[in-house]
C-alpha positions in Angstrom: 70.5 68.3 96.6 67.8 70.0 98.7 64.3 70.2 97.2 64.5 73.0 94.7 60.8 73.8 94.1 60.3 76.8 96.4 63.7 78.2 95.4 62.9 77.8 91.8 59.7 79.8 92.3 61.6 82.5 94.1 64.0 82.8 91.1 61.1 83.1 88.7 59.4 85.8 90.8 62.6 87.9 91.1 63.9 87.4 87.5 64.0 90.5 85.2 61.9 88.7 82.6 59.5 86.9 84.8 57.2 85.6 82.0 59.9 84.0 79.9 61.8 82.6 82.9 58.6 81.2 84.4 57.8 79.3 81.3 61.4 78.0 81.0 61.8 77.0 84.6 58.4 75.3 84.8 58.9 73.5 81.5 58.8 69.7 81.7 60.4 67.7 78.9 57.7 65.8 76.9 60.2 63.6 75.1 63.9 62.7 75.2 64.1 59.3 76.9 65.4 59.8 80.5 64.7 63.5 80.3 61.0 63.0 79.8 58.9 64.4 82.7 61.9 66.2 84.3 61.6 69.9 85.1 64.2 72.2 83.4 64.5 74.4 86.5 65.4 71.5 88.7 67.9 70.2 86.2 69.5 73.6 85.9 70.0 73.8 89.7 71.2 70.2 89.8 73.9 71.0 87.2 75.1 74.0 89.1 75.1 72.1 92.4 77.2 69.3 90.8 79.6 71.9 89.3 80.1 73.8 92.6 79.6 71.1 95.1 77.6 73.6 97.2 73.8 74.1 96.9 73.8 77.7 98.3 76.6 78.6 95.9 74.5 77.1 93.0 71.6 79.3 94.0 73.8 82.4 93.9 75.1 81.5 90.5 71.7 80.8 89.2 70.5 84.2 90.5 73.4 85.8 88.5 72.5 84.0 85.3 68.9 85.0 85.6 69.6 88.5 86.7 67.3 88.3 89.6 66.4 91.5 91.5 67.6 90.6 95.0 69.2 87.6 96.7 67.7 84.2 97.7 68.9 82.3 100.7 67.6 79.0 102.2 67.3 78.9 106.0 69.7 75.9 106.0 71.7 73.8 103.6 71.6 70.7 105.9 69.6 67.7 104.8 66.6 67.4 107.1 63.2 65.6 107.2 60.0 67.3 108.3 58.0 65.5 110.9 54.6 66.3 112.4 53.0 65.2 115.6 49.3 64.8 115.0 46.3 65.3 117.3 45.8 61.6 117.6 49.4 61.2 118.8 50.8 59.7 115.6 54.0 60.9 114.0 54.0 61.5 110.2 57.3 62.1 108.4 57.8 63.9 105.1 56.1 66.9 103.7 54.1 65.0 101.1 52.8 62.6 103.8 52.0 65.4 106.2 50.1 67.3 103.5 48.1 64.2 102.6 47.2 63.3 106.1 43.7 64.0 107.3 44.8 64.3 110.9 45.1 67.7 112.7 48.8 68.9 113.0 49.8 69.7 116.6 53.5 70.2 116.3 56.2 70.3 113.6 59.8 69.3 114.1 62.9 68.6 112.1 64.9 65.4 112.0 67.7 65.8 113.0 66.7 68.9 115.1 70.2 70.4 115.5 70.7 71.7 111.9 72.6 74.9 111.3 71.2 78.1 109.8 72.9 79.6 106.7 75.0 82.5 107.9 74.0 84.6 105.0 70.3 84.1 105.9 71.0 85.4 109.5 72.9 88.4 108.1 70.0 89.2 105.7 67.5 89.1 108.5 69.7 91.3 110.7 70.2 93.9 108.0 66.7 94.0 106.6 64.5 97.1 106.8 61.3 95.1 106.2 60.7 91.3 106.9 57.6 89.6 105.7 56.3 86.1 106.4 53.5 84.6 104.3 51.2 84.0 102.7 51.6 80.2 102.4 50.6 76.9 103.9 50.7 77.5 107.7 52.7 74.4 108.7 54.5 73.1 105.6 55.5 76.4 104.1 55.7 79.0 106.9 56.4 77.3 110.2 58.9 74.9 108.5 61.3 77.8 108.0 61.1 78.7 111.7 62.2 75.3 113.0 65.8 75.9 112.2 67.7 76.9 115.4 68.8 80.5 115.2 66.1 81.7 112.8 63.4 82.6 115.5 66.0 84.4 117.6 67.2 86.3 114.5 63.6 87.4 113.8 62.9 88.2 117.4 65.9 90.6 117.6 65.7 92.0 114.1 65.7 95.8 113.9 63.6 95.8 110.7 59.8 95.9 110.7 58.3 92.4 110.8 55.0 91.7 109.1 52.8 88.6 108.9 50.7 88.4 105.8 47.7 86.5 106.8 46.3 83.9 104.4 43.0 84.6 102.7 41.5 81.1 103.1 42.1 78.2 105.4 43.5 74.9 104.2 41.5 71.8 104.9 44.5 69.7 106.1 46.5 72.4 107.8 44.5 75.3 109.2 40.8 74.4 109.0 38.6 76.6 111.3 41.7 78.6 112.5 41.2 82.4 112.8 43.8 84.9 111.9 45.0 85.2 115.5 45.1 81.4 115.8 47.4 81.3 112.8 49.8 83.6 114.7 49.4 81.5 117.9 50.5 78.4 116.0 53.5 80.2 114.7 54.4 81.4 118.2 54.0 77.9 119.6 57.0 77.0 117.4 59.1 80.1 117.7 58.4 80.4 121.5 58.8 84.1 121.2 57.0 87.0 119.4 58.4 87.8 116.0 55.7 90.2 114.5 55.1 93.9 114.6 52.3 94.0 112.1 49.7 91.6 110.6 48.3 92.4 107.1 44.8 91.1 106.9 42.1 91.2 104.2 38.8 92.5 105.5 37.0 92.8 102.1 34.3 90.3 101.5 35.0 87.3 99.3 32.2 86.7 96.7 29.8 83.8 97.6 30.6 81.9 94.4 34.3 81.7 95.4 33.4 80.8 99.0 31.3 77.9 97.7 34.1 76.6 95.5 36.5 76.6 98.4 33.9 75.1 100.7 33.6 72.1 98.4 37.3 71.5 99.1 36.9 71.9 102.8 38.3 75.5 103.0 36.8 78.7 104.2 37.5 82.4 104.6 39.9 83.2 107.5 38.2 85.2 110.2 39.9 88.5 110.8 39.7 88.6 114.7 41.6 91.9 114.8 41.0 92.7 118.6 42.7 89.4 119.5 45.6 90.1 117.3 46.0 93.6 118.8 45.9 92.1 122.3 49.0 90.1 121.3 50.8 93.4 120.7 50.6 93.3 117.0 49.3 96.2 114.9 46.9 95.3 112.1 46.9 96.6 108.5 43.4 96.0 107.1 41.9 96.5 103.6 41.0 94.9 100.4 43.9 92.6 99.6 42.1 89.8 97.7 42.2 89.2 94.0 39.3 86.8 93.2 39.3 84.8 89.9 39.2 81.0 89.5 41.2 81.0 92.7 41.5 83.5 95.5 44.9 85.1 95.7 46.5 88.1 97.2 46.5 91.2 95.0 50.3 91.7 94.9 50.3 95.3 94.0 47.9 96.3 96.8 49.8 94.2 99.3 53.1 95.8 98.2 51.6 99.3 98.4 50.4 98.7 102.0 53.8 97.2 103.0 55.7 100.2 101.6 53.4 102.6 103.6 54.6 101.1 106.9 57.6 103.4 107.4 55.2 106.3 107.1 52.9 104.8 109.7 55.8 104.3 112.1 57.0 107.9 111.5 
């Protein structure tokens, strides 16, 4: 079975009763012998996969059971390993090892490279009115999806509006010192073609206390170098999109409002 973590989180976010489903799907058994330590959401998907013999079908059935608002498709159902070429020339295999490495990532690749995209995913991209990428870890969350053959081309030729939601902070082991435009450049290095119409960027200041907490972990506020992004042919949507608490996260309501205003901008 493919790693279910991200798909599980998507199901939680799209479920009609997000709070209850979130608690249930994130629950880890504290007792029960062999069940101890296992995540209920993973076991739920594993059971459906065993019943159907098809992981994408298991996802569809799970979505029906949870009454999710929308559909969830992986980019591929093939079994692949993520590999990264580092700045020192070394090759690191496996997402966990890549994330744990202190070397700078230069290039990501899939092993084997000739995996097939899920047809439903290509159809969803082709028929979408609005396509968003991000926020998330630049290499191990975002670019990873763009390594599957056919996905970059589908995004490049999509008729829907394509928006990159720029991260608020850098990540010490993935995007340290990269500006907003450099994030896009790294993405384009892997897609080898432009795939964005807009970039949504936070330009509101992050409080010093939050900046200090992140600096202690080797992270910093991403520089919004808007002119460089616009020089790439990408229009920028700027504003206060940060929700600052113990951690710095995007304010989902303000991001959604800005995204839904795009058709009016285009009109």
